[in-house]
N, C-alpha and C positions, 0 to 999 in steps of 0.2 A: 270627129267621131266622139260620142259620149262614152266615157269610160265606164266599164262594168262595176268598178269599185271606187266610186267617188268618195266613199267613206272608208275610214280605217276601222278595224274591229279588234278589240282586245277580248280574247276568249279564255274562259276557264271551264274546266270539266272535271267530273269526279263520278265514280260509281263504286258501289259496295254490295256484297252479297246479302247484307243485313244480318239480323240476329237469329233468325229461325230457319233460313234456307241453306242448303248445302251447295247449290249451284246458282251462279249468277246468270240468269236468262236475259238480262238487259244488255244492249249494245249501244254504242254511241259513235258519232263521227263529227269531227269539226274540220271543215275545209274553208277557212275564210278566204283563201286565194280564189276559190270558185264561188263564194257567196252561198255556202251550204253548211247547215248544221242539222244533226239528226239525233233523236233518241228513239230506240225501238225496244219494246218490252215483250219478250217471248212468252208463249203459253204452250203447255203440252208436256212439260216435264223434261228431264235430262235427255239429251240426244234428239230433242224435238223443239222445245221452246228456244233454247240457245241457238240451235241450227237456224230457226226461222229469223230471229233478230239479226244474227250474223250475216245471213244471206241478204237481207234488206240492206244492211250497211255496205256489204261488199259490192252490190250492184250500184248503189247510189254513189259510191266512191269513184265511179267511172263516168260521171255526167259530163266532164270536160268543161271547156270554156264556152259559155253561152254568149250570144250576140245581142240578146234583148231579154227583158223579164219574161216575155211569153215563151221564148226559146228555152229558158232555164226551167220553166214549169213543164214544158213539153218533154224535155230531156228527163226530168225527174219522174214524171208519170210513166214514161216508157220503161225506165229502170224498175219502177215499182211493179209494173205488169210482168216483166221478166222474172223478178224475184217471186212474185205470186205463183207463177207457173212452176218454178223450181221447188217451192215449198209444198205445193200440192202434189208434185211428183214424189217428194219425200214422204208425204202422208200416205200415198198409195203403197209405197214400199213397206211402210209400217203397218199395213193392214187396214188403212182407211181411217185411222184415228185422227181426230181433229187437232191440228197444230197450226200455229200462226203467231202473229205478233202485232201489237198495236204500234203505231208509229206517229211521231210528230216531226215535222220538217220546217225549218225556216230557210227561206231563200232571199238573197239580197242582190239586186242588180241596179246600179246607179242609186237614185233616191228611193226606188221602189222595193218593198219587201212583200213576201207572200208566206202564209202559213198553210201547210197541207197536213191533214191528219186523218187517222182512222183509229177509233178506240178511245181510251180514257187517259192516255198520256196527254200532257198539256203544254201550251205555250202561254207565257205571261209577258206583258209589256209594262215595264216600269218607266214612266215618263212624268217629269215635273212633279215628283213626289207621289204620284198615283200609280197603283198596280191594277192592271186590268187584264183579266183572262181573255185571251184571243180565241181560244178553241172552245168548243162545246162538247162535253163528254158524250161519247156514243155508248150509253149504258141503258139498261132497262129502267132503272130508277129515274134517270133524267127524262126518258120518253114519257113515263107516267106523270112526272112533274109538269112537263110541257103540255100534256093533254088535260091537266087539271084533275087527274084521277086521285092523286095523293097530295098532301100538304108538305111544306118544307120540314115540319116537325116529324111527320111520318117518314119522310125520306131519310132522315138521319139514322133511323133504326130499321130501315127496310131490310128484310132477311136476304134479299137477292141484290143488295146494294152494289156489289162488285161485278155483276154479270154484264159483260160488254156485248154490244150489238154489231160491232164492226171490227174487223182485223184483217191484215194482209195474210193471205194463205187459206182462208176459210171458204171463199166463194170462187167461182170461175173467173170473175172479173174483180178488180180492185174498186172498192167504193170508198172514196175519200171526200172530205169537204175541204174547201179552200176559202181563204179570205186574202185581201190585198190591202196594203197601206203604204204610207210614205214615211221614210225614216227621218228622224231629226237627230242632230248631234246631241249626245248625252243619253239617248235611249239605251235601255238595257232590256234585252230579251232573254227570257229564261225558258228552257225546254226541260221537262222533267217527266219521269215515270210516276205512276200512282203510288209508288213506295214512299215518295216525298209527301204528297198531299194527304196520305193516310194519317200522318202525324203532325204536319205543319200547317198552320192557318195562313190565309193570304196576308194578313197584316204582319205576321212574323217573317214571311218571305220578303215582303216589301221592306221591312226594317233592315234585313240583312243585305239586300241589294243596294239600298241607299247608303249603308255605312261602309261597305267593303268593296274593293276591286273584284272583278269576276272570279279569279281563281280562289281568292280567300273566301269569297261568298259561297262558292261551291263547296269548299272544304268545310266551312262552318255549317252549312245546311246538312251535309252528310253527317257530321259529328253530332249535331243536335238530334237528328233522326235516329241515329244509333243509340243515343242516350235515352230516347223515348221507347226503345224496344224494337224498332225496325222490323215489322212483321214480314216485310217483303224485300226483294232487291230494291235498291234506290239509286237513281241515276239523275244527274243534273248537268246541264250545259248552259253557261251564261255568256252573253256577248254584249259588250259595250260599244256603242257606235260613236265614233269621233270623226270630225272633219279631217279628211286626208290632206296633207300638205300639197300645194300645187305641183311641186316638183315630182312628188310621188305619183300623183295622178297622171302627169305627162309620161312618166316612165312606164306606168301600167298600160297606158294607151298603146305605146309602142309594142309591149309584150302581146297585147291582144291582137294587134295587126300582124305580128310575126306568127302567132298561132293560126291565123286565118290564111296566111300566105300559102 
């Protein structure tokens, strides 16, 4: 049987309310034992945005042990749909006000990984010295850019730059995008809310991930964002992929078989 975790993962994580907000509406989850990492960024204010992001994390924490990459994706989407229903019910209780959360998810099973997202939180892959954004922001300005309606220069100062076009909890069904790829030893994946990318450029993120192990990198990214004024909550999760020792893989295989028994 192919083991779900052929790679080992060193994970770092950090979150902060920022310099201007009173409530941290971001939530995060790191379950390397399940091949699951999540950042959710709530919207809707206190008792709404934080509820939305926490609900997403709570449901995703129950995905359990998957038997294939496809099974892991299916389990994840099923939990997202359940979280979506709960968030919409909460919105109805609050008089129909729009609440929800952006979400980015990294899934790993064997050598395969997937990114699932809705909104403008991001996943980056740092590999062989290069940082590549894996997600595509679901924002009004990005849609205008893609359509050729505005230029890159105009996008930088667009008045509705932060208006998102997708989030969990705002529609009857969850609308996510997905990509798949293959892991390599030494890969570093970074999940972050837009509170990070509001202040940090891609090349600065790359330098940090290249120079520091995951937890130190997360701490440094938060520290620098706070030093630059942190207009929003800021959350980062980093995972470094390493080849798992053969003995560890064998032991994990037995654990998976026990779970399926």
